N, C-alpha and C positions, 0 to 999 in steps of 0.2 A: 503493500499500499504507501502511495506517495504519501510524504511528508507535511502536513498542513502549518497553517500560521500558527495555530494554538498549538501543535506540537512544539513548535519551535519557542513559544511564549512559556509552555509549561515547563520546559528544561531550562531556560534562560532565567524564572520566577520572575517574570514581567507580562504586564496584559498584552493580549492580542492587538491593541492599538499602539502599543507603543513598539511592535515589531515590525506593524505596518507602515510608523512614521522613519524607523530605519529603514526599509525596503523603498520607500518612495522619497527618503532624503528629505524628510517634512519635519518641522518642529525642533523643538530645542531638547536633543537628547545628549546626556553627558559620553564623552568619549569612551569611557570605560562600559559601559553599557551598549553603547555602539559596538564596541569591537568585540565583545563579548555575544551578542547577538550574531553579527557576520560570524563569526568563528563557528557557533552552530548551524547557522545556513550551509557553511562548506561542508561542516562533518555530515549532515544529514542529506545534503546534495538537493537541496529546496529548490525549485525552480518557479517561479511566479507564474499564474496563468495571464500572459500577455492580452493573448485573445480576448480572453471574457473582459480584462480590464478595457480593452478597445471597443469592444461593443458597448460598455457603458457610459464613454465618453471619457474614459480617464487615458493616461499617458502610458504608452505603449514602452518606453524608455527607450526608443529606437529615433537614431539619427541616421540621416541622408548625405552621404556625402558624393558630390556631382564633380566628375574630373573629365576634361577636353582629349586626354591622353592618355591611355593606359599605357604606351610602350615609355612612355616619361618617368626615369625612376623618382623623380622628385613628389610625384604624385603618391608613391608607395610612401614616402618619408611622411609625406601630410598624413595618411592615414595612420602609420605608426603613432604618431604624437598626438592625435587627436583623440585615436581608441586607447590610448595609455591613459591619458587624461579623463576621457569618458567614462572609463570601466572605474576611477575611483569614485564616482558620484552613480554607478549602478546603471550608466548607459552604454548601450549595444552600437556600432556602426556597420553601417550598409553603403558600399560603395558602387555606382555607375558610372561609366564611361561613355560618355556622349557623342565623342568623333567630332566634337565642335559643330554639330547638326541639329540644326534647330528643329527637326520634328523629331528626332531622338530626344531631345532635351523636353519636349513638349511632352512625351511620351513616359520618359521616366518619372516627370513631376506628375502626371495625371495617377500613374500606377503606385507611386510611393505615397501619396495623396489618399488611394484608396484602400492602402496598408496601414495607413493613420500612425505615419510616424511622426515623432514632435516637433521635428524640425528639418533646415537643409542646411549645409554648409556648400557654397558653390564656389570651386576653385577657378582661376584664373580668367577664363573665358564663359561668356555666357550669352549668344546670339540673338536668342529668341525672346525678344523686348516685352512684346505683350503678354508671355507667360511669366517675366521675372515681375513686370510689375501688376498684374494680379495677385501673386503671393504676397508681394507687401501692401495692396489693398486689402485682402483676407485676415491680414493681421498674423498671417502663418509666420512663428519664430525665423528668422532666417539670417546668414550670416556670410559675407563675402569673404576669402581669403585669397590672399596674391591677387588682388583686384580692388580697386576703390573704385566706387561710383559716387562724386561728389554732388552730383544734382539728385538723386535718390535717398528718401531715407532709410536707409538700410546700413548697419553696423558692416564694418569690416577691419580686417588685418593685414598687412599687407607689408613689404620691404620698400623700401625707398627707390624704386627703379630708377629715377632719374640721376640720385648720388650714385647708384651702382653703377649706372653707365658712364658718368665721371670719372669714377674711380678708377673702371678699367681701362679707360683711356688715357686718364692721368700717368697711369703704372707704364703704358707702352710709348707714353712721350718720355718718360722720365729715363727710358732706356734707348731712347735715341732715335725713335720711329718717330716718321714725320707722315708718310703715308700708310695709313691705317683704314682697312677695310672694316666693313660691319655689315653681318646677316643677321636680321631680325625677322620677327614673327610680324605678319601683315595684317593690320586691322586689328591692333589690340593695345589695350590701355598700356601694359606692361611693356609691350615692344616701342610703341611710341614713346614714351617716356625713357629709355634706356637709351634710343637712337637721339634724343633731345640730349641727354647728359653727355653723350658721345659729343656732339655737336658743339656743346657748350665748352667743354676741355680742349676741344681744338681751337675754338677762336680766342679762347684765354690765353692760349700758346703763342697766338699770332700766325697759326695757319688758314690758309683759305680753303674754304669748305669745296670738297670735290664730291658731285653728286655720282658721280659713275661710279664711287668708291662704295656706295650703300646700296645693298641689297634685302628686299623683303619678300617673304614666302608663306605662302599656307601650306605647302607641305613641310612639316617638322620632322621628318625622318631623316635619318645619316644621309640617305642616298640623295633628299632634297636638299641638303646643306651641299653635298658634294657638289652638285649642280652650280647651284651661285658662287660655291669657290671656284671650282672651273673657272667661269667667268672670269672671276675678280683677277684669278692668277693667268690667265689664258692673256689678258690685255697688253698692250703695249707699254704702258705705265702701271706694271702689277704692284702692289701692296708689299711694304716690307713686315706688315703685321696685321691680323684679323681679329675683331672682336666679333665671337659667336654670341648671341642675346640670350642662349642657354647653352648648356653642354652639349645636348645633341647636336645644336649647330655647328658648335666649335668642332666635336669629335668629326665632322664632317667634313669640315675645312682642311682638318688634319690628314685627313685619308687622301683627300684630291691633293695636297699638296705630294704627299708622298708617290701617290700615280703617276706626278709629274716631275719625280724627282728630285723636289724641293727638300733640302735638310730645314728638319726643326733640330732645333731653332735658331742654327748657324744662318740659313735663309730666310727664316719666316718665324715670326712670333706669332701665337695663338692663344687668345685668353677666353674663358668660356663666361657663366653664369649660373648659379645653384648651387655649386658647390656638391653635387651629387656623386655617388660612390663609383660613378665611373671615370671620374676624374685620375682615381690611383691605379685604375686597371690598365690604361692605354699608355702607349711608350713613346714620346715620352709622357711624366705624369702633367695633367692639365692643370695650368694656373686658372683659378674661376672667383667669381665674385660670392661671398658666402653670404647668405640670409639665415639667422635663429630659428630654423626650423621648428625646432622643439619649443620654441617661445611662441611662434605662430598659432603651431597646434593648439597648446596650452590656451592661450587669450582669445582664439575662436570659439574652442569648445566654451572656456568661460563667460563670453558674451552671450553664448544661444542657451546656456543652462540659466543666464539669469533672465534671458527673455521667456524661456519655458515658465518659469518658476513664477515669472512676472515679479519679478524683484526690480528690473529697471527696465523702462522704456527708452531709456538714453540710446540713441542709435551712434556709438563709438565710433570712431575711424584711427586706427594706432597705425603708427608707421615706424617699422623699426628697422636699425640703421645695420647697413651691409657691410661686409668685412673682407678686403683683399687677402686670400690665401695664394701665395707663391710656390709653383713647383717648377716643374723643369721645361716646359714648353715655351717659357717667353724669357727670352734674352737680350743683353744689349745688340744694337745691331752692329753687325760686321761692315765696317766703313771699306774693307778690302772688297767686298763684293759688289760689282757694278750692275747697278738697276738701270733697265729703260726708264729713258724721262722723256 
């Protein structure tokens, strides 16, 4: 026979109401009592009937995380820390990949609402504007991660993309590079901001902007990045460094350079963005801009739980500072190598 809430209450020497408050993270319960009850729940392998709770209009303690690209390892990192922090409060997380397709976005949202998830965390990109605005109008708990939408009343947590783009470019400039190419995601807030930071760093260094060195793409695969990088590297005035606006784009640039017989980093420096696990498994290891992913996940989940528990209706926008991580893919410009001009 499955254990009930009354079994837990009996063994803990407390009321069923107290056990319910611990399970639902409600009310003021001492840490000692809370810990004792949670230990008994684990020992008895108690599972609350979330379906019955949903039918009664109660919380299902399930959060939906929508991502645009399951192939990008940054989203696995988001899931890891969102889930880790959510579990502390009894929430589980279901992740769906939309492929940045507005129809898929709408289908996932509809299905997840039917399943009565308690709230949504949307990562990086969401193209179906009517569906997004409907979520907001329906006052469904919602937080954006790695995306700010200042014109919408919605909470968000993101790294400072503009500053990250500036820092990446400034690093390459400090190594003597003046012809710096960039590959960015097309039509996204983060991509636009990272390019803007890149342009500002060049302007501050007194370097005239060359639009021929800027490539944008909707194909965020390594193969898509390789194509963009080949175009940059095959030109008569090829760059001596490339800034990939995420690590996948940067690694695509590295592979394109190797195909063309260009030595890394002696003849071409490459820097990425996100500091994913891929940075350490490529050769040479990839320099990248790191955003505190652990803190992003914690902050996003915290904002969402506050909305779910109706403790905070403020739509906070939290920006986290990026950090440069230098590895072997960037080096000082070799003046002995002659580049076409």
